[in-house]
N, CA, C and O of each residue as an XYZ file, in Angstrom:
704
protein
N     -24.296   -148.126    219.896
C     -25.604   -148.137    219.256
C     -26.376   -149.360    219.761
O     -25.840   -150.468    219.799
N     -27.629   -149.152    220.144
C     -28.444   -150.241    220.672
C     -28.967   -151.126    219.543
O     -28.901   -150.775    218.365
N     -29.477   -152.266    219.937
C     -30.068   -153.194    218.970
C     -31.255   -152.545    218.255
O     -31.443   -152.731    217.053
N     -32.053   -151.779    219.008
C     -33.207   -151.080    218.421
C     -32.751   -150.029    217.414
O     -33.375   -149.867    216.365
N     -31.661   -149.310    217.721
C     -31.130   -148.308    216.782
C     -30.700   -148.979    215.478
O     -31.038   -148.525    214.385
N     -29.954   -150.059    215.621
C     -29.470   -150.788    214.447
C     -30.636   -151.313    213.612
O     -30.637   -151.180    212.388
N     -31.637   -151.914    214.279
C     -32.823   -152.441    213.583
C     -33.565   -151.314    212.867
O     -33.977   -151.460    211.716
N     -33.730   -150.189    213.564
C     -34.475   -149.068    212.983
C     -33.801   -148.574    211.697
O     -34.467   -148.361    210.684
N     -32.497   -148.398    211.745
C     -31.785   -147.905    210.552
C     -31.770   -148.948    209.429
O     -31.882   -148.599    208.254
N     -31.635   -150.207    209.789
C     -31.545   -151.279    208.797
C     -32.902   -151.659    208.198
O     -32.996   -151.927    207.001
N     -33.954   -151.684    209.025
C     -35.242   -152.226    208.592
C     -36.321   -151.167    208.333
O     -37.113   -151.310    207.402
N     -36.357   -150.117    209.143
C     -37.463   -149.152    209.074
C     -37.164   -148.013    208.100
O     -37.996   -147.692    207.250
N     -36.001   -147.409    208.215
C     -35.702   -146.249    207.361
C     -35.781   -146.555    205.854
O     -36.197   -145.682    205.093
N     -35.399   -147.753    205.396
C     -35.561   -148.042    203.955
C     -37.021   -148.044    203.485
O     -37.275   -147.986    202.282
N     -37.974   -148.110    204.406
C     -39.401   -148.092    204.053
C     -39.951   -146.676    203.910
O     -41.138   -146.507    203.631
N     -39.111   -145.652    204.095
C     -39.596   -144.282    204.160
C     -40.355   -143.850    202.908
O     -41.420   -143.242    203.024
N     -39.840   -144.145    201.720
C     -40.527   -143.715    200.495
C     -41.912   -144.344    200.397
O     -42.882   -143.676    200.040
N     -41.995   -145.612    200.712
C     -43.285   -146.305    200.663
C     -44.217   -145.791    201.755
O     -45.419   -145.649    201.534
N     -43.670   -145.518    202.914
C     -44.465   -144.966    204.015
C     -45.028   -143.598    203.639
O     -46.201   -143.319    203.888
N     -44.203   -142.752    203.046
C     -44.677   -141.426    202.626
C     -45.780   -141.547    201.579
O     -46.762   -140.806    201.623
N     -45.626   -142.466    200.648
C     -46.651   -142.688    199.630
C     -47.959   -143.132    200.285
O     -49.036   -142.656    199.926
N     -47.854   -144.046    201.244
C     -49.030   -144.521    201.970
C     -49.720   -143.362    202.683
O     -50.941   -143.222    202.614
N     -48.941   -142.539    203.360
C     -49.522   -141.412    204.092
C     -50.163   -140.407    203.138
O     -51.232   -139.876    203.438
N     -49.537   -140.139    202.005
C     -50.120   -139.210    201.027
C     -51.441   -139.739    200.476
O     -52.365   -138.965    200.224
N     -51.532   -141.049    200.291
C     -52.757   -141.646    199.758
C     -53.882   -141.644    200.787
O     -55.058   -141.650    200.423
N     -53.528   -141.637    202.063
C     -54.538   -141.804    203.094
C     -54.757   -140.584    203.972
O     -55.533   -140.646    204.925
N     -54.089   -139.475    203.671
C     -54.286   -138.259    204.453
C     -54.427   -137.090    203.502
O     -53.576   -136.880    202.637
N     -55.495   -136.331    203.659
C     -55.791   -135.284    202.680
C     -54.941   -134.028    202.839
O     -54.745   -133.309    201.860
N     -54.431   -133.735    204.029
C     -53.657   -132.521    204.261
C     -52.165   -132.856    204.191
O     -51.582   -133.339    205.161
N     -51.572   -132.598    203.057
C     -50.184   -132.983    202.832
C     -49.213   -132.242    203.740
O     -48.090   -132.707    203.937
N     -49.610   -131.113    204.294
C     -48.710   -130.393    205.194
C     -48.518   -131.151    206.511
O     -47.596   -130.847    207.267
N     -49.379   -132.135    206.791
C     -49.262   -132.939    208.014
C     -48.412   -134.195    207.815
O     -48.110   -134.890    208.785
N     -48.026   -134.492    206.588
C     -47.356   -135.760    206.282
C     -46.064   -135.937    207.083
O     -45.834   -137.004    207.651
N     -45.223   -134.909    207.134
C     -43.952   -135.025    207.864
C     -44.206   -135.324    209.342
O     -43.502   -136.136    209.943
N     -45.214   -134.667    209.928
C     -45.534   -134.919    211.338
C     -46.061   -136.343    211.539
O     -45.717   -137.007    212.517
N     -46.886   -136.799    210.618
C     -47.400   -138.165    210.715
C     -46.260   -139.177    210.607
O     -46.219   -140.157    211.351
N     -45.341   -138.934    209.681
C     -44.191   -139.833    209.516
C     -43.391   -139.898    210.817
O     -43.013   -140.981    211.265
N     -43.138   -138.750    211.415
C     -42.376   -138.725    212.656
C     -43.107   -139.450    213.777
O     -42.486   -140.128    214.595
N     -44.420   -139.307    213.813
C     -45.200   -140.011    214.830
C     -45.117   -141.520    214.629
O     -45.015   -142.273    215.597
N     -45.160   -141.963    213.367
C     -45.000   -143.388    213.068
C     -43.634   -143.851    213.556
O     -43.525   -144.856    214.258
N     -42.594   -143.112    213.180
C     -41.240   -143.482    213.585
C     -41.117   -143.547    215.110
O     -40.496   -144.463    215.647
N     -41.707   -142.580    215.797
C     -41.614   -142.535    217.249
C     -42.276   -143.771    217.877
O     -41.694   -144.424    218.744
N     -43.485   -144.078    217.431
C     -44.198   -145.230    218.005
C     -43.492   -146.540    217.690
O     -43.385   -147.418    218.546
N     -43.008   -146.669    216.449
C     -42.315   -147.895    216.047
C     -41.030   -148.067    216.862
O     -40.739   -149.162    217.343
N     -40.272   -146.994    217.011
C     -39.013   -147.053    217.748
C     -39.261   -147.369    219.228
O     -38.560   -148.193    219.815
N     -40.252   -146.719    219.824
C     -40.562   -146.987    221.235
C     -40.960   -148.446    221.440
O     -40.561   -149.065    222.427
N     -41.734   -148.992    220.523
C     -42.139   -150.398    220.625
C     -40.928   -151.317    220.465
O     -40.827   -152.339    221.143
N     -40.012   -150.953    219.570
C     -38.831   -151.786    219.311
C     -37.883   -151.797    220.505
O     -37.112   -152.741    220.673
N     -37.933   -150.772    221.324
C     -37.077   -150.765    222.511
C     -37.521   -151.833    223.509
O     -36.718   -152.328    224.300
N     -38.800   -152.180    223.463
C     -39.311   -153.252    224.329
C     -39.093   -154.611    223.678
O     -38.598   -155.545    224.307
N     -39.478   -154.705    222.387
C     -39.307   -155.951    221.632
C     -39.312   -155.602    220.148
O     -40.225   -154.935    219.661
N     -38.297   -156.054    219.442
C     -38.214   -155.788    218.007
C     -39.223   -156.681    217.296
O     -39.213   -157.898    217.480
N     -40.096   -156.082    216.482
C     -41.137   -156.870    215.788
C     -40.531   -157.853    214.790
O     -39.481   -157.593    214.203
N     -41.206   -158.975    214.609
C     -40.754   -159.979    213.640
C     -41.008   -159.516    212.211
O     -40.175   -159.739    211.332
N     -42.138   -158.878    211.972
C     -42.537   -158.432    210.638
C     -42.476   -156.907    210.587
O     -43.471   -156.231    210.849
N     -41.314   -156.376    210.251
C     -41.103   -154.931    210.300
C     -42.080   -154.179    209.412
O     -42.740   -153.248    209.872
N     -42.182   -154.566    208.156
C     -43.036   -153.856    207.200
C     -44.484   -153.820    207.671
O     -45.116   -152.763    207.682
N     -45.002   -154.972    208.057
C     -46.392   -155.043    208.520
C     -46.583   -154.186    209.770
O     -47.602   -153.511    209.911
N     -45.612   -154.212    210.671
C     -45.714   -153.431    211.901
C     -45.723   -151.934    211.601
O     -46.526   -151.193    212.168
N     -44.835   -151.486    210.713
C     -44.757   -150.060    210.373
C     -46.060   -149.593    209.731
O     -46.586   -148.542    210.098
N     -46.586   -150.360    208.779
C     -47.790   -149.910    208.077
C     -49.054   -150.060    208.922
O     -50.001   -149.293    208.748
N     -49.085   -151.019    209.820
C     -50.211   -151.107    210.747
C     -50.187   -149.915    211.705
O     -51.226   -149.335    212.021
N     -48.997   -149.565    212.156
C     -48.850   -148.392    213.017
C     -49.293   -147.138    212.284
O     -50.021   -146.317    212.842
N     -48.861   -146.984    211.037
C     -49.240   -145.807    210.238
C     -50.752   -145.751    210.053
O     -51.357   -144.689    210.199
N     -51.362   -146.883    209.735
C     -52.818   -146.929    209.555
C     -53.531   -146.514    210.834
O     -54.483   -145.734    210.793
N     -53.074   -147.032    211.965
C     -53.707   -146.698    213.243
C     -53.551   -145.213    213.578
O     -54.465   -144.604    214.135
N     -52.418   -144.640    213.247
C     -52.206   -143.212    213.502
C     -53.143   -142.377    212.640
O     -53.734   -141.411    213.124
N     -53.284   -142.737    211.379
C     -54.214   -142.012    210.502
C     -55.631   -142.106    211.052
O     -56.349   -141.107    211.089
N     -56.038   -143.293    211.476
C     -57.378   -143.477    212.042
C     -57.547   -142.622    213.295
O     -58.581   -141.978    213.473
N     -56.537   -142.614    214.161
C     -56.600   -141.789    215.375
C     -56.770   -140.316    215.025
O     -57.566   -139.618    215.654
N     -56.036   -139.840    214.036
C     -56.123   -138.429    213.661
C     -57.484   -138.086    213.045
O     -58.012   -136.998    213.273
N     -58.046   -139.005    212.273
C     -59.384   -138.778    211.711
C     -60.397   -138.670    212.849
O     -61.269   -137.802    212.834
N     -60.276   -139.553    213.826
C     -61.195   -139.499    214.971
C     -61.044   -138.186    215.731
O     -62.039   -137.582    216.133
N     -59.815   -137.745    215.927
C     -59.578   -136.501    216.663
C     -60.165   -135.305    215.935
O     -60.682   -134.387    216.572
N     -60.095   -135.302    214.610
C     -60.652   -134.192    213.838
C     -62.166   -134.121    213.955
O     -62.757   -133.050    213.817
N     -62.789   -135.256    214.207
C     -64.250   -135.287    214.277
C     -64.771   -134.934    215.664
O     -65.979   -134.775    215.841
N     -63.886   -134.809    216.655
C     -64.312   -134.485    218.018
C     -64.653   -133.006    218.104
O     -63.874   -132.147    217.691
N     -65.833   -132.725    218.649
C     -66.300   -131.353    218.836
C     -66.473   -131.138    220.324
O     -67.195   -131.897    220.970
N     -65.827   -130.116    220.892
C     -66.016   -129.866    222.326
C     -67.502   -129.667    222.631
O     -68.188   -128.925    221.927
N     -67.990   -130.317    223.663
C     -69.414   -130.286    223.985
C     -69.889   -128.880    224.326
O     -71.059   -128.553    224.125
N     -68.976   -128.034    224.848
C     -69.369   -126.666    225.178
C     -69.746   -125.866    223.929
O     -70.487   -124.888    224.028
N     -69.255   -126.262    222.772
C     -69.505   -125.504    221.555
C     -70.829   -125.872    220.899
O     -71.226   -125.253    219.911
N     -71.515   -126.875    221.441
C     -72.756   -127.330    220.827
C     -73.918   -127.046    221.778
O     -73.960   -127.551    222.899
N     -74.846   -126.237    221.312
C     -76.010   -125.922    222.137
C     -76.999   -127.072    222.160
O     -77.603   -127.359    223.194
N     -77.163   -127.724    221.030
C     -78.138   -128.791    220.892
C     -77.383   -130.111    220.730
O     -76.665   -130.290    219.747
N     -77.536   -131.033    221.678
C     -76.815   -132.306    221.615
C     -77.155   -133.110    220.365
O     -76.338   -133.909    219.908
N     -78.350   -132.910    219.803
C     -78.711   -133.629    218.587
C     -77.847   -133.184    217.414
O     -77.674   -133.937    216.455
N     -77.313   -131.990    217.477
C     -76.455   -131.490    216.406
C     -75.152   -132.276    216.319
O     -74.475   -132.250    215.292
N     -74.802   -132.973    217.394
C     -73.581   -133.778    217.365
C     -73.731   -135.002    216.462
O     -72.734   -135.552    215.994
N     -74.963   -135.427    216.217
C     -75.175   -136.614    215.383
C     -74.682   -137.884    216.052
O     -74.264   -138.817    215.367
N     -74.721   -137.937    217.368
C     -74.217   -139.085    218.099
C     -74.985   -140.347    217.747
O     -74.400   -141.425    217.641
N     -76.288   -140.218    217.566
C     -77.098   -141.399    217.299
C     -77.026   -141.846    215.844
O     -77.555   -142.902    215.498
N     -76.394   -141.076    215.009
C     -76.340   -141.394    213.591
C     -75.374   -142.544    213.312
O     -74.243   -142.553    213.798
N     -75.836   -143.507    212.527
C     -74.988   -144.614    212.113
C     -74.339   -144.350    210.762
O     -73.568   -145.181    210.280
N     -74.629   -143.233    210.153
C     -74.080   -142.925    208.842
C     -72.627   -142.494    208.951
O     -72.238   -141.791    209.883
N     -71.835   -142.929    207.982
C     -70.437   -142.516    207.924
C     -70.381   -141.061    207.479
O     -71.182   -140.612    206.659
N     -69.428   -140.345    208.033
C     -69.242   -138.952    207.644
C     -68.663   -138.862    206.247
O     -68.202   -139.866    205.704
N     -68.680   -137.679    205.656
C     -68.172   -137.523    204.300
C     -66.699   -137.891    204.166
O     -66.285   -138.396    203.123
N     -65.896   -137.647    205.207
C     -64.489   -138.004    205.133
C     -64.306   -139.523    205.062
O     -63.470   -140.016    204.305
N     -65.083   -140.253    205.845
C     -64.990   -141.720    205.806
C     -65.512   -142.276    204.495
O     -64.975   -143.253    203.973
N     -66.556   -141.659    203.959
C     -67.089   -142.100    202.669
C     -66.031   -141.912    201.580
O     -65.807   -142.805    200.762
N     -65.386   -140.750    201.575
C     -64.353   -140.487    200.578
C     -63.163   -141.427    200.729
O     -62.649   -141.950    199.740
N     -62.723   -141.642    201.976
C     -61.616   -142.573    202.203
C     -61.990   -143.982    201.742
O     -61.181   -144.682    201.134
N     -63.228   -144.386    202.041
C     -63.687   -145.711    201.629
C     -63.757   -145.857    200.121
O     -63.343   -146.876    199.568
N     -64.282   -144.838    199.460
C     -64.366   -144.884    197.995
C     -62.983   -144.909    197.366
O     -62.752   -145.624    196.391
N     -62.065   -144.129    197.924
C     -60.705   -144.110    197.397
C     -60.035   -145.472    197.589
O     -59.338   -145.959    196.699
N     -60.251   -146.081    198.755
C     -59.673   -147.404    199.018
C     -60.244   -148.441    198.047
O     -59.507   -149.282    197.531
N     -61.541   -148.381    197.800
C     -62.158   -149.320    196.847
C     -61.639   -149.098    195.424
O     -61.397   -150.054    194.687
N     -61.472   -147.825    195.048
C     -60.947   -147.522    193.711
C     -59.533   -148.081    193.554
O     -59.205   -148.671    192.525
N     -58.696   -147.894    194.582
C     -57.328   -148.409    194.516
C     -57.311   -149.931    194.493
O     -56.506   -150.533    193.782
N     -58.199   -150.561    195.271
C     -58.278   -152.016    195.270
C     -58.712   -152.538    193.909
O     -58.140   -153.504    193.405
N     -59.722   -151.908    193.308
C     -60.177   -152.339    191.991
C     -59.074   -152.184    190.948
O     -58.883   -153.062    190.107
N     -58.357   -151.077    191.002
C     -57.248   -150.865    190.057
C     -56.173   -151.933    190.248
O     -55.609   -152.430    189.273
N     -55.894   -152.281    191.495
C     -54.897   -153.319    191.771
C     -55.388   -154.682    191.288
O     -54.618   -155.454    190.716
N     -56.666   -154.980    191.517
C     -57.228   -156.243    191.024
C     -57.156   -156.329    189.507
O     -56.884   -157.394    188.953
N     -57.401   -155.210    188.837
C     -57.379   -155.191    187.374
C     -55.997   -155.485    186.796
O     -55.883   -155.861    185.629
N     -54.935   -155.316    187.609
C     -53.581   -155.593    187.114
C     -53.243   -157.079    187.176
O     -52.290   -157.523    186.537
N     -54.018   -157.856    187.944
C     -53.727   -159.283    188.077
C     -54.119   -160.040    186.819
O     -55.074   -159.662    186.141
N     -53.390   -161.108    186.498
C     -53.837   -161.987    185.406
C     -55.229   -162.539    185.728
O     -55.577   -162.712    186.896
N     -56.014   -162.811    184.698
C     -57.415   -163.194    184.859
C     -57.603   -164.361    185.823
O     -58.434   -164.271    186.727
N     -56.861   -165.447    185.659
C     -57.056   -166.637    186.498
C     -56.671   -166.363    187.959
O     -57.319   -166.846    188.887
N     -55.622   -165.592    188.138
C     -55.191   -165.229    189.484
C     -56.265   -164.373    190.163
O     -56.596   -164.576    191.331
N     -56.803   -163.408    189.399
C     -57.851   -162.530    189.925
C     -59.085   -163.351    190.306
O     -59.692   -163.109    191.349
N     -59.459   -164.322    189.464
C     -60.609   -165.174    189.764
C     -60.395   -165.940    191.068
O     -61.290   -165.996    191.911
N     -59.213   -166.527    191.233
C     -58.930   -167.312    192.441
C     -59.001   -166.428    193.687
O     -59.592   -166.816    194.695
N     -58.404   -165.252    193.615
C     -58.421   -164.330    194.759
C     -59.850   -163.920    195.089
O     -60.232   -163.893    196.259
N     -60.632   -163.607    194.083
C     -62.011   -163.156    194.323
C     -62.882   -164.296    194.852
O     -63.702   -164.083    195.744
N     -62.711   -165.502    194.309
C     -63.462   -166.643    194.839
C     -63.149   -166.845    196.327
O     -64.045   -167.125    197.123
N     -61.876   -166.699    196.690
C     -61.462   -166.940    198.074
C     -61.869   -165.796    199.003
O     -62.485   -166.021    200.045
N     -61.520   -164.573    198.617
C     -61.693   -163.442    199.530
C     -63.099   -162.838    199.499
O     -63.579   -162.357    200.525
N     -63.758   -162.855    198.360
C     -65.105   -162.272    198.282
C     -66.196   -163.310    198.501
O     -67.167   -163.063    199.216
N     -66.026   -164.485    197.875
C     -67.053   -165.513    197.988
C     -66.816   -166.467    199.153
O     -67.722   -167.205    199.541
N     -65.593   -166.461    199.724
C     -65.278   -167.303    200.865
C     -65.187   -168.784    200.542
O     -65.386   -169.624    201.420
N     -64.886   -169.115    199.282
C     -64.783   -170.522    198.897
C     -63.471   -171.121    199.392
O     -62.472   -170.418    199.543
N     -63.488   -172.435    199.643
C     -62.266   -173.133    200.046
C     -61.393   -173.356    198.810
O     -61.848   -173.204    197.677
N     -60.134   -173.718    199.050
C     -59.231   -174.008    197.930
C     -59.791   -175.152    197.076
O     -59.683   -175.130    195.850
N     -60.375   -176.124    197.720
C     -60.936   -177.265    196.989
C     -62.098   -176.818    196.089
O     -62.169   -177.210    194.924
N     -63.001   -176.004    196.630
C     -64.142   -175.514    195.839
C     -63.671   -174.664    194.656
O     -64.221   -174.747    193.558
N     -62.657   -173.857    194.899
C     -62.120   -173.012    193.822
C     -61.481   -173.888    192.755
O     -61.667   -173.653    191.561
N     -60.728   -174.896    193.180
C     -60.064   -175.794    192.228
C     -61.091   -176.482    191.333
O     -60.872   -176.627    190.130
N     -62.204   -176.902    191.915
C     -63.254   -177.560    191.127
C     -63.865   -176.578    190.132
O     -64.046   -176.912    188.961
N     -64.182   -175.369    190.592
C     -64.781   -174.362    189.701
C     -63.849   -173.969    188.558
O     -64.288   -173.762    187.427
N     -62.546   -173.867    188.871
C     -61.593   -173.396    187.871
C     -60.999   -174.538    187.039
O     -60.365   -174.297    186.012
N     -61.207   -175.786    187.491
C     -60.666   -176.930    186.767
C     -59.149   -177.036    186.882
O     -58.478   -177.416    185.922
N     -58.606   -176.700    188.055
C     -57.167   -176.775    188.298
C     -56.934   -177.498    189.617
O     -57.887   -177.840    190.317
N     -55.663   -177.731    189.960
C     -55.349   -178.401    191.223
C     -55.433   -177.412    192.385
O     -55.394   -176.197    192.191
N     -55.549   -177.954    193.584
C     -55.565   -177.104    194.776
C     -54.236   -176.373    194.929
O     -54.200   -175.236    195.400
N     -53.140   -177.027    194.528
C     -51.829   -176.367    194.597
C     -51.814   -175.121    193.707
O     -51.292   -174.078    194.100
N     -52.382   -175.234    192.520
C     -52.437   -174.088    191.610
C     -53.281   -172.970    192.215
O     -52.926   -171.795    192.120
N     -54.389   -173.337    192.830
C     -55.237   -172.342    193.492
C     -54.448   -171.650    194.594
O     -54.465   -170.424    194.702
N     -53.763   -172.433    195.405
C     -52.954   -171.863    196.493
C     -51.909   -170.895    195.934
O     -51.727   -169.803    196.472
N     -51.238   -171.281    194.881
C     -50.223   -170.423    194.260
C     -50.841   -169.142    193.716
O     -50.295   -168.057    193.914
N     -51.979   -169.260    193.032
C     -52.662   -168.070    192.496
C     -53.032   -167.102    193.625
O     -52.814   -165.896    193.511
N     -53.586   -167.634    194.700
C     -54.019   -166.776    195.808
C     -52.814   -166.136    196.495
O     -52.828   -164.939    196.781
N     -51.783   -166.919    196.758
C     -50.591   -166.384    197.419
C     -49.940   -165.290    196.579
O     -49.650   -164.207    197.088
N     -49.713   -165.562    195.313
C     -49.075   -164.573    194.443
C     -49.991   -163.371    194.210
O     -49.523   -162.235    194.130
N     -51.283   -163.622    194.103
C     -52.235   -162.532    193.899
C     -52.302   -161.602    195.089
O     -52.309   -160.381    194.928
N     -52.352   -162.167    196.282
C     -52.404   -161.333    197.487
C     -51.114   -160.544    197.666
O     -51.143   -159.387    198.084
N     -49.982   -161.167    197.349
C     -48.698   -160.460    197.436
C     -48.682   -159.301    196.438
O     -48.252   -158.199    196.778
N     -49.142   -159.540    195.222
C     -49.171   -158.486    194.199
C     -50.127   -157.362    194.602
O     -49.828   -156.187    194.387
N     -51.273   -157.717    195.187
C     -52.223   -156.691    195.650
C     -51.610   -155.844    196.765
O     -51.734   -154.619    196.760
N     -50.954   -156.499    197.714
C     -50.313   -155.755    198.804
C     -49.250   -154.812    198.257
O     -49.160   -153.659    198.677
N     -48.444   -155.306    197.316
C     -47.418   -154.454    196.708
C     -48.053   -153.283    195.974
O     -47.586   -152.150    196.082
N     -49.113   -153.555    195.230
C     -49.764   -152.485    194.462
C     -50.396   -151.451    195.382
O     -50.329   -150.253    195.106
N     -51.003   -151.895    196.463
C     -51.673   -150.970    197.372
C     -50.684   -150.154    198.196
O     -51.016   -149.067    198.670
N     -49.467   -150.674    198.369
C     -48.445   -149.925    199.095
C     -47.416   -149.339    198.145
O     -46.277   -149.074    198.530
N     -47.830   -149.138    196.894
C     -47.077   -148.413    195.880
C     -45.769   -149.054    195.445
O     -44.854   -148.348    195.020
N     -45.659   -150.337    195.538
C     -44.520   -151.024    194.967
C     -44.999   -151.701    193.699
O     -46.159   -152.098    193.597
N     -44.125   -151.829    192.761
C     -44.488   -152.478    191.511
C     -44.460   -153.991    191.708
O     -43.398   -154.546    191.988
N     -45.605   -154.678    191.570
C     -45.614   -156.121    191.746
C     -44.923   -156.808    190.585
O     -45.063   -156.401    189.431
N     -44.177   -157.855    190.902
C     -43.537   -158.661    189.874
C     -44.170   -160.042    189.950
O     -43.817   -160.850    190.809
N     -45.107   -160.306    189.045
C     -45.869   -161.550    189.081
C     -45.030   -162.744    188.648
O     -45.440   -163.888    188.844
N     -43.860   -162.495    188.063
C     -42.985   -163.604    187.662
C     -42.157   -164.088    188.826
O     -41.655   -165.212    188.800
N     -41.998   -163.256    189.863
C     -41.168   -163.586    191.015
C     -41.830   -164.686    191.832
O     -43.025   -164.625    192.120
N     -41.057   -165.675    192.197
C     -41.562   -166.773    193.014
C     -41.399   -166.422    194.490
O     -40.432   -165.757    194.863
N     -42.334   -166.860    195.335
C     -42.249   -166.548    196.772
C     -41.052   -167.206    197.427
O     -40.839   -167.044    198.628
């Protein structure tokens, strides 16, 4: 058994339930889920044969996200021979299609639900940092806490958000 085989079985296969949940949340045709999963596995395994990634989870989910994006783009491609009027293609349009609007709204809804699960002070620190772009020092002054506390709130909050968005139950009591 190669190093890539061992890594794949040890690191990637245990992520299958979470990967399937991610694919179900981000792909509307559930009959394609098994094929998408296999495509993720294929790309991840091929990459690992060249170099095993340091961050397995991040690599698998980034690969899955990119595959979903590729498939959405492919679905929107219309053979030029089938269109009599080039304006009907909407090439010049900057508006997002209905599928992208729905995906975006769903992503925002899931993010808001995940934010709502955070303790109030943690949520404030994350929002000050990620939405308002404030530094740790500015956040500490606004919240009346130390910069270390701000750093801890942001680190734990982002970890909890990532867990919530990838369908794992966040444990806010767990220390990093």
